C-alpha positions as CSV (number, residue, x, y, z in Angstrom):
1,M,-2.0,28.0,-2.9
2,P,-5.2,25.9,-2.6
3,D,-6.9,25.4,0.8
4,E,-7.2,22.0,2.4
5,P,-10.8,20.6,2.3
6,P,-12.3,20.8,5.8
7,L,-12.3,17.9,8.2
8,P,-15.5,15.8,8.1
9,H,-17.8,16.5,11.1
10,R,-17.4,13.0,12.6
11,V,-13.6,13.4,12.7
12,R,-13.9,16.8,14.3
13,R,-16.1,15.3,16.9
14,I,-13.8,12.4,17.7
15,L,-10.8,14.8,18.0
16,A,-12.8,17.3,20.2
17,D,-14.3,14.7,22.5
18,G,-11.4,12.3,22.7
19,A,-13.9,9.5,21.9
20,T,-12.7,5.9,21.4
21,V,-12.9,4.9,17.7
22,T,-12.3,1.4,16.5
23,M,-12.3,-0.6,13.2
24,A,-15.5,-2.3,14.3
25,D,-17.6,0.8,14.7
26,G,-18.4,1.4,11.1
27,V,-19.6,-2.1,10.4
28,R,-22.0,-2.0,13.4
29,E,-23.3,1.4,12.3
30,R,-23.9,0.5,8.7
31,A,-25.8,-2.6,9.8
32,L,-28.2,-0.3,11.5
33,D,-28.5,2.6,9.1
34,S,-28.3,0.8,5.8
35,P,-28.7,-2.9,6.3
36,G,-29.9,-3.8,2.8
37,R,-27.4,-1.8,0.9
38,T,-24.7,-3.8,-1.0
39,A,-21.3,-3.6,0.8
40,V,-19.1,-6.0,-1.2
41,I,-19.2,-7.5,-4.7
42,D,-17.0,-10.3,-5.7
43,A,-17.8,-11.8,-9.2
44,G,-21.2,-13.4,-8.8
45,R,-21.3,-13.0,-5.0
46,A,-22.4,-10.0,-2.9
47,L,-22.9,-9.1,0.7
48,T,-25.2,-6.4,2.2
49,F,-24.1,-4.5,5.3
50,A,-26.4,-6.6,7.4
51,A,-24.7,-9.7,6.1
52,V,-21.2,-8.4,6.8
53,H,-22.2,-7.6,10.4
54,E,-23.8,-11.0,10.9
55,R,-21.1,-13.1,9.3
56,S,-18.3,-11.1,11.2
57,N,-20.2,-11.8,14.4
58,R,-20.2,-15.5,13.7
59,L,-16.5,-15.5,12.8
60,A,-15.6,-13.6,15.9
61,Q,-17.5,-16.1,18.0
62,A,-15.9,-19.1,16.2
63,L,-12.4,-17.8,16.9
64,L,-13.1,-16.9,20.6
65,G,-14.8,-20.3,20.9
66,A,-11.7,-22.0,19.7
67,G,-9.8,-20.7,22.7
68,L,-8.4,-17.4,21.4
69,V,-8.5,-14.5,23.8
70,P,-8.4,-10.7,23.0
71,G,-4.9,-9.8,22.0
72,D,-4.1,-13.1,20.3
73,P,-3.0,-12.4,16.7
74,V,-4.7,-14.1,13.7
75,A,-2.8,-14.6,10.4
76,V,-4.8,-14.0,7.2
77,L,-3.7,-15.4,3.9
78,L,-6.3,-14.4,1.4
79,G,-6.4,-12.6,-2.0
80,N,-8.9,-9.9,-2.7
81,C,-12.2,-11.6,-2.0
82,L,-15.6,-11.3,-0.5
83,E,-14.4,-12.7,2.8
84,Y,-11.6,-10.1,3.4
85,P,-13.8,-7.3,4.8
86,E,-15.8,-9.6,7.1
87,V,-12.6,-11.2,8.4
88,A,-11.2,-7.7,9.3
89,A,-14.5,-6.8,11.0
90,A,-14.6,-10.0,13.0
91,L,-11.1,-9.6,14.2
92,A,-11.8,-6.0,15.2
93,K,-14.9,-7.0,17.1
94,A,-13.1,-9.8,19.0
95,G,-10.0,-7.7,19.8
96,L,-7.8,-10.1,17.8
97,P,-5.0,-8.3,15.9
98,M,-4.9,-9.1,12.2
99,V,-1.6,-10.3,10.6
100,P,-2.0,-10.0,6.9
101,L,0.1,-12.3,4.7
102,G,0.7,-11.7,1.0
103,I,-0.9,-14.3,-1.3
104,R,2.4,-14.4,-3.3
105,Q,4.6,-14.9,-0.3
106,T,6.6,-18.1,-0.1
107,G,6.2,-20.8,2.5
108,P,9.4,-19.7,4.5
109,E,8.2,-16.1,4.5
110,I,4.8,-17.2,5.7
111,G,6.3,-19.4,8.4
112,W,8.6,-16.6,9.6
113,I,5.9,-14.0,9.9
114,V,3.5,-16.4,11.6
115,G,6.2,-17.4,14.1
116,H,7.4,-13.9,14.8
117,S,3.9,-12.4,15.3
118,G,2.8,-15.2,17.6
119,A,-0.3,-15.8,15.6
120,R,-2.8,-18.2,17.3
121,A,-5.1,-18.8,14.3
122,L,-4.8,-18.9,10.5
123,I,-7.5,-18.0,8.0
124,V,-6.3,-19.2,4.6
125,Q,-7.6,-19.7,1.0
126,D,-7.8,-23.2,-0.1
127,D,-5.1,-23.3,-2.7
128,R,-2.5,-22.1,-0.2
129,A,-3.7,-24.0,2.9
130,E,-1.5,-27.1,2.7
131,E,1.7,-25.1,2.0
132,A,0.9,-22.6,4.7
133,L,0.3,-25.3,7.3
134,V,3.6,-26.9,6.6
135,A,5.3,-23.6,6.9
136,V,3.5,-22.7,10.1
137,A,4.4,-26.1,11.7
138,A,8.1,-25.6,10.8
139,S,8.1,-22.3,12.6
140,G,6.8,-23.7,15.9
141,D,3.1,-24.6,16.0
142,R,1.0,-22.4,18.3
143,I,-2.0,-22.4,16.0
144,A,-5.3,-23.2,17.8
145,A,-7.5,-22.9,14.8
146,V,-7.2,-23.1,11.0
147,L,-10.1,-22.0,8.8
148,T,-9.9,-22.7,5.1
149,V,-11.8,-20.4,2.7
150,G,-13.0,-22.3,-0.4
151,R,-12.9,-26.1,-0.5
152,P,-11.3,-27.2,2.7
153,G,-8.7,-29.9,2.3
154,V,-7.0,-29.1,5.5
155,G,-8.2,-27.3,8.6
156,R,-11.9,-26.6,9.2
157,G,-14.1,-25.1,6.5
158,Y,-14.7,-21.4,6.9
159,E,-18.4,-21.6,6.1
160,E,-18.8,-24.6,8.4
161,A,-17.3,-22.6,11.2
162,L,-19.6,-19.6,10.6
163,A,-22.7,-21.8,10.4
164,A,-21.9,-23.4,13.8
165,A,-21.2,-20.1,15.6
166,P,-23.9,-17.8,17.1
167,D,-24.8,-14.5,15.4
168,R,-23.9,-12.5,18.5
169,D,-21.6,-9.5,18.6
170,P,-18.9,-10.4,21.2
171,L,-18.7,-6.7,22.2
172,V,-15.2,-7.1,23.4
173,R,-14.0,-3.8,25.1
174,I,-11.4,-2.2,22.8
175,S,-9.6,1.0,23.2
176,G,-8.3,3.2,20.3
177,D,-4.8,2.5,21.4
178,D,-5.2,-1.3,21.1
179,I,-3.5,-3.0,18.1
180,F,-5.8,-3.6,15.1
181,C,-3.1,-5.0,12.8
182,V,0.5,-6.2,12.8
183,Q,1.4,-5.1,9.2
184,Y,4.8,-6.5,8.1
185,T,6.9,-4.2,6.0
186,S,7.9,-5.3,2.6
187,G,11.3,-6.4,3.6
188,T,13.2,-4.6,0.8
189,T,16.2,-4.2,3.1
190,G,16.1,-7.5,5.1
191,R,13.7,-9.3,7.3
192,P,10.3,-7.7,7.4
193,K,9.4,-5.8,10.6
194,G,5.9,-5.9,12.2
195,A,4.5,-2.4,12.4
196,L,1.9,-2.1,15.1
197,L,-1.1,-0.2,13.8
198,T,-3.8,1.0,16.3
199,H,-7.6,1.0,16.0
200,R,-7.6,4.8,16.3
201,G,-5.0,5.4,13.7
202,R,-6.5,3.1,11.2
203,A,-10.1,4.2,11.8
204,L,-9.2,7.9,11.4
205,T,-7.4,7.0,8.2
206,A,-10.5,5.2,6.9
207,L,-12.8,8.1,7.7
208,L,-10.5,10.7,6.1
209,S,-9.8,8.4,3.1
210,A,-13.5,8.0,2.4
211,H,-13.9,11.8,2.7
212,E,-10.9,12.6,0.4
213,W,-11.2,10.0,-2.3
214,G,-14.9,9.3,-2.5
215,L,-15.3,5.9,-0.8
216,G,-18.3,6.5,1.4
217,A,-22.1,6.3,1.2
218,G,-23.6,6.1,-2.3
219,R,-20.1,5.6,-3.9
220,T,-18.6,2.5,-5.6
221,S,-14.9,1.8,-5.6
222,L,-12.7,-1.0,-6.9
223,A,-10.3,-2.9,-4.6
224,V,-7.3,-3.2,-7.0
225,A,-4.2,-3.4,-4.9
226,P,-3.8,-6.4,-2.6
227,M,-5.7,-6.1,0.6
228,S,-2.8,-7.8,2.4
229,H,-0.9,-4.6,1.9
230,G,-1.5,-1.6,4.2
231,A,-2.8,0.8,1.5
232,G,-4.6,-1.9,-0.4
233,F,-6.4,-2.9,2.8
234,M,-7.3,0.6,3.8
235,F,-8.8,1.6,0.5
236,G,-10.6,-1.7,0.2
237,F,-12.1,-1.7,3.7
238,A,-12.8,2.0,4.1
239,P,-15.9,1.8,1.9
240,V,-17.4,-1.0,4.1
241,L,-16.8,1.2,7.2
242,T,-18.4,4.3,5.7
243,G,-21.3,3.0,3.7
244,G,-19.9,2.7,0.2
245,T,-19.7,-0.4,-2.1
246,V,-16.4,-2.1,-2.9
247,V,-15.9,-4.4,-5.9
248,M,-13.1,-7.0,-5.6
249,L,-10.5,-7.5,-8.3
250,P,-9.0,-10.9,-7.3
251,R,-5.7,-10.3,-9.1
252,W,-4.2,-7.7,-11.2
253,D,-5.4,-7.8,-14.8
254,P,-5.6,-4.4,-16.5
255,A,-8.3,-5.4,-19.0
256,R,-10.4,-7.1,-16.3
257,M,-10.0,-4.0,-14.1
258,L,-11.3,-1.7,-16.9
259,D,-14.2,-4.1,-17.6
260,L,-15.2,-4.2,-13.9
261,A,-15.0,-0.4,-13.7
262,E,-17.4,-0.1,-16.7
263,K,-19.8,-2.9,-15.5
264,H,-20.2,-1.6,-11.9
265,R,-19.9,2.1,-12.8
266,V,-17.0,2.5,-10.4
267,Q,-16.3,6.0,-9.3
268,S,-13.0,5.7,-7.3
269,M,-9.9,3.6,-7.8
270,F,-6.6,3.3,-6.0
271,L,-3.7,2.4,-8.3
272,V,0.1,2.2,-8.2
273,P,2.4,3.4,-11.0
274,T,2.9,-0.2,-12.2
275,H,-0.8,-0.5,-12.8
276,A,-0.8,2.6,-14.9
277,Q,2.1,1.2,-16.9
278,T,0.3,-2.0,-17.7
279,I,-2.9,-0.2,-18.6
280,R,-1.0,1.9,-21.0
281,A,0.6,-1.2,-22.5
282,L,-2.9,-2.2,-23.7
283,G,-2.7,0.8,-26.0
284,E,-2.4,4.5,-25.6
285,D,-6.2,4.8,-26.0
286,A,-7.1,1.7,-23.9
287,P,-9.3,3.6,-21.3
288,A,-11.3,5.3,-24.1
289,R,-12.5,1.9,-25.3
290,Y,-14.5,1.5,-22.1
291,R,-17.5,3.4,-20.8
292,L,-15.9,5.0,-17.7
293,D,-18.0,8.1,-17.4
294,A,-18.8,7.3,-13.7
295,L,-15.1,7.3,-12.9
296,D,-14.2,10.6,-11.3
297,T,-11.3,9.9,-8.9
298,L,-8.0,8.1,-9.3
299,Y,-5.4,8.1,-6.6
300,F,-1.9,6.7,-6.7
301,N,0.6,5.6,-4.0
302,A,3.5,3.1,-3.5
303,A,6.0,5.2,-5.6
304,A,5.9,8.6,-7.1
305,L,4.4,8.7,-10.6
306,P,7.1,9.5,-13.2
307,V,6.1,12.8,-14.8
308,P,5.7,11.3,-18.4
309,L,3.4,8.6,-17.0
310,K,1.4,11.0,-15.0
311,E,0.9,13.2,-18.1
312,W,-0.5,10.1,-19.9
313,V,-2.8,9.3,-17.0
314,L,-4.2,12.9,-17.0
315,D,-4.8,12.7,-20.7
316,A,-6.2,9.1,-20.8
317,F,-8.6,9.7,-17.9
318,P,-9.8,13.3,-18.7
319,G,-12.9,13.1,-16.5
320,C,-10.9,12.1,-13.4
321,G,-9.4,14.1,-10.6
322,V,-6.0,12.5,-10.1
323,H,-4.5,12.5,-6.6
324,E,-0.9,11.4,-5.8
325,L,-0.3,10.5,-2.2
326,Y,2.8,9.5,-0.3
327,G,2.9,7.4,2.8
328,S,4.2,4.3,4.4
329,T,3.2,1.3,6.5
330,E,4.7,3.0,9.5
331,G,3.5,6.5,8.9
332,G,0.2,6.1,7.1
333,V,-0.8,8.8,4.6
334,V,1.6,11.7,4.9
335,T,1.0,14.0,1.9
336,D,-1.5,14.4,-1.0
337,L,-1.2,16.2,-4.3
338,R,-4.7,17.1,-5.1
339,P,-6.1,17.4,-8.7
340,V,-6.0,21.2,-8.7
341,D,-2.2,20.9,-8.6
342,A,-1.8,17.7,-10.7
343,R,-0.1,19.5,-13.6
344,R,1.3,22.6,-11.9
345,K,3.2,20.4,-9.4
346,A,3.8,17.3,-11.4
347,G,6.6,15.3,-9.8
348,S,5.6,16.4,-6.3
349,V,3.6,14.2,-3.9
350,G,1.8,17.3,-2.5
351,R,1.4,18.9,0.9
352,A,0.9,17.5,4.3
353,W,-2.4,15.5,4.6
354,Y,-5.0,16.0,7.3
355,L,-3.8,16.2,10.9
356,T,-0.2,15.8,9.7
357,D,3.0,17.9,10.2
358,V,6.0,17.3,8.0
359,R,9.5,18.6,8.0
360,V,12.7,18.0,6.0
361,V,15.9,18.0,8.0
362,D,19.6,17.5,7.7
363,D,21.6,14.8,9.6
364,E,21.7,17.0,12.7
365,G,17.9,17.4,12.6
366,R,17.9,21.0,11.5
367,P,15.4,22.1,8.8
368,V,17.0,22.5,5.4
369,P,16.2,25.4,3.1
370,P,13.4,25.1,0.5
371,G,14.5,22.9,-2.4
372,E,17.4,21.3,-0.5
373,P,17.3,17.5,0.1
374,G,16.9,16.1,3.6
375,E,15.3,13.4,5.5
376,L,11.5,13.5,5.7
377,F,9.8,13.2,9.1
378,S,6.0,13.3,9.8
379,A,3.9,13.5,13.0
380,S,0.2,12.5,12.9
381,P,-2.4,10.3,14.6
382,F,-1.7,7.7,11.9
383,L,1.8,6.7,13.0
384,M,2.5,3.1,14.1
385,A,2.9,2.4,17.8
386,G,6.2,0.8,17.1
387,Y,7.7,-2.4,15.6
388,L,6.7,-5.7,17.3
389,D,9.5,-6.9,19.6
390,D,12.1,-4.5,18.1
391,P,12.7,-1.5,20.3
392,G,16.0,-0.8,18.6
393,A,14.4,-0.4,15.1
394,T,11.5,1.6,16.7
395,A,13.9,4.1,18.3
396,A,16.0,4.3,15.1
397,C,13.1,5.8,13.1
398,R,11.8,8.2,15.7
399,A,12.9,11.8,16.4
400,P,13.1,12.9,20.1
401,D,9.7,14.6,19.7
402,G,8.1,11.4,18.3
403,A,8.1,12.3,14.6
404,L,8.8,9.4,12.4
405,S,11.0,8.7,9.3
406,V,11.2,5.7,7.1
407,G,14.4,7.0,5.6
408,D,13.1,8.8,2.6
409,V,15.0,11.8,1.2
410,A,12.8,14.7,0.0
411,T,12.7,18.3,-0.8
412,M,10.1,20.8,0.2
413,D,9.5,24.0,-1.8
414,D,8.5,27.4,-0.4
415,E,4.8,26.5,-0.7
416,G,5.1,23.3,1.4
417,Y,5.0,20.8,-1.5
418,V,7.1,17.7,-1.0
419,T,9.0,15.9,-3.7
420,I,10.5,12.5,-2.9
421,V,14.1,12.4,-4.0
422,D,14.9,8.8,-3.0
423,R,15.3,6.4,-0.1
424,K,18.2,7.2,2.1
425,T,19.4,3.6,1.8
426,D,19.3,3.8,-2.0
427,L,21.7,6.7,-2.2
428,I,24.6,5.9,-4.6
429,V,28.0,7.3,-3.6
430,S,30.3,7.3,-6.7
431,G,33.7,8.8,-6.5
432,G,32.6,10.6,-3.3
433,L,29.7,12.2,-5.0
434,N,26.0,11.6,-4.1
435,V,23.7,10.3,-6.8
436,Y,19.9,10.0,-6.1
437,P,18.6,7.1,-8.3
438,R,15.2,8.6,-8.7
439,E,16.6,11.7,-10.5
440,V,18.3,9.4,-13.0
441,E,15.2,7.2,-13.4
442,E,13.1,10.2,-14.2
443,A,15.5,11.2,-16.9
444,L,15.7,7.7,-18.4
445,L,11.9,7.4,-18.6
446,L,11.9,10.3,-21.0
447,H,13.7,8.2,-23.6
448,P,11.2,6.5,-26.0
449,A,12.9,3.1,-25.7
450,V,12.6,2.9,-21.9
451,A,9.3,1.5,-20.6
452,E,10.4,0.9,-17.0
453,C,13.7,1.3,-15.2
454,A,15.4,1.2,-11.9
455,V,18.8,2.7,-11.0
456,A,21.0,1.3,-8.3
457,G,24.6,1.4,-7.3
458,T,26.8,-1.7,-8.0
459,A,30.2,-2.3,-6.7
460,D,33.1,-0.7,-8.5
461,P,36.8,-1.1,-7.5
462,V,37.7,2.5,-8.6
463,W,34.6,4.6,-7.9
464,G,33.2,2.6,-4.9
465,E,29.8,2.4,-6.6
466,R,28.9,2.5,-10.3
467,V,25.6,4.0,-11.5
468,T,23.8,1.0,-13.1
469,A,20.5,1.3,-15.0
470,F,18.2,-1.7,-15.1
471,V,15.7,-1.2,-17.9
472,V,12.7,-2.8,-19.6
473,W,12.4,-1.8,-23.2
474,A,9.2,-0.4,-24.6
475,P,7.6,-2.7,-27.2
476,G,8.0,-1.7,-30.8
477,V,10.9,0.7,-30.2
478,P,14.5,-0.1,-31.1
479,P,16.6,-0.6,-27.9
480,A,19.5,1.7,-27.0
481,A,23.0,1.0,-26.0
482,V,24.4,2.4,-22.8
483,E,26.4,4.9,-24.8
484,D,23.3,6.1,-26.6
485,L,21.4,6.5,-23.3
486,A,24.4,8.4,-21.8
487,E,24.4,10.7,-24.8
488,Y,20.7,11.3,-24.4
489,L,21.0,12.0,-20.7
490,R,24.0,14.3,-20.9
491,P,22.0,17.5,-21.3
492,R,19.8,16.5,-18.5
493,L,22.2,15.2,-15.9
494,A,25.6,15.9,-14.5
495,G,28.3,13.6,-15.9
496,Y,28.9,11.7,-12.6
497,K,25.2,10.8,-12.6
498,L,25.2,9.1,-16.0
499,P,24.7,5.3,-16.0
500,R,28.0,3.5,-16.7
501,R,26.4,0.1,-17.0
502,L,23.1,-1.1,-18.5
503,E,21.3,-4.3,-17.7
504,V,18.2,-5.3,-19.7
505,L,15.4,-7.2,-18.0
506,D,12.0,-8.6,-19.1
507,R,10.5,-7.1,-15.9
508,L,11.7,-5.5,-12.7
509,P,11.5,-7.5,-9.5
510,R,8.7,-6.0,-7.3
511,N,7.1,-6.8,-4.0
512,A,3.3,-7.1,-3.6
513,A,2.9,-3.4,-3.1
514,G,4.5,-2.7,-6.5
515,K,7.8,-1.4,-5.1
516,V,11.0,-2.3,-7.0
517,L,13.2,-4.6,-5.0
518,K,16.5,-2.8,-5.5
519,R,18.3,-5.0,-3.1
520,E,17.8,-7.9,-5.5
521,L,19.2,-5.8,-8.3
522,R,22.2,-4.7,-6.3
523,D,22.9,-8.2,-5.0
524,G,23.1,-9.7,-8.4
525,A,19.7,-10.8,-9.5
526,S,20.4,-12.3,-12.8
527,P,19.3,-10.1,-15.8
528,L,17.9,-12.0,-18.7
529,R,20.1,-10.0,-21.0
530,S,22.8,-7.3,-20.4
531,R,24.8,-5.0,-22.5
């Protein structure tokens, strides 16, 4: 069993001394130790560490000058762009919690989150500004400042605000327990909840992420996932905090991603399984068409990589160490399957990450034997402080000792490697028997006609729930009927786990983090074709 790499010296010092650590520290430090080094690249634009420090000072002063006080939340509606890291740094310096909004969220979703969070300011890109302001006004207007990035048609121009503000670090006193971010969950099971993420938890995650996945000094990484999402933000901002360079990918485009990786000699990238699927759709040999000899680290999150897809990733990127990590908005990074185990433990999400304890328990909270499914709990410095204004939901996900669960069912083997079975809420009960959709999905993905799939329970008058497969066919392969799939799966799954219904879609509904929205499937999202 491989040993965990040692903790970096700075993290050991923070833990030993109990020192305060915030999400502003790294920006200040990099401006002193490497001011002229490039921090951020976005198409034809770039910022040095000195420029990130200066511009974030000015933004912090502009917001405080508009009447905001430390503790006032600020909503941020931006895609991946040059401005995102400096916005995060400014809010950290001013003690203003960030409320990220997904660039694909609708007006009503934006309005609800802004209203629920109590945001006092909005930083928004120009093409969403008008819609966002209408939504915000409808939710109850408490907004003291609106800054528009790009060509301002509404609100005040972002660059104009920076130019008018002094380049002076506000030096607001912040503790590690203060809230850096109110990160709203994806809302796959109802209204999103605002997870309260602290400076200490986020800063420790950034330092350890840079150490584990090569995001620090002298390294170049690519911000692929949306920075409005917890993992996408962390892996896009950690380089700026630790002395690396981050290249922005404004929106997902697999060919553009490969082109940027080649052009900037990118060394590390964070992807989700959907990204790997779409890269593969360019052709089995698509990565080999690019000069990616600098790329040495890939790491995946959002959902476990199906084993066949992981095998393709390992073969298509032979020079890369492939990590597979598991975590959540509420719990941060929980486990990591490191490259040494990528093939030996394919299907697993690895062992407990740094500073993290994990356990798998039954409904009474007792540890289950190795290989048996149970609810996964974790305890670490990365856990959220709770849900904003929702003590009931906060209590519901906590064990008496403070460990946290987001409702995922997992197994742990006798070496401590965790495999995610499914979400507890996705469990299908058919004829009184439990069916975990992920097990069925893994088997379906072995069929050559299936490019992507999701399995969910749909109402059945006899069995209570029927195992239903929602599939996207692979191009160039003849589709299969439900009877053909059942016959294919029969040697692999017990009879009660076989899909009884098949619905064919052009694509699966997903949120911004790449997670399939099974609630939409269960609630009758109209398939484009069914059989």
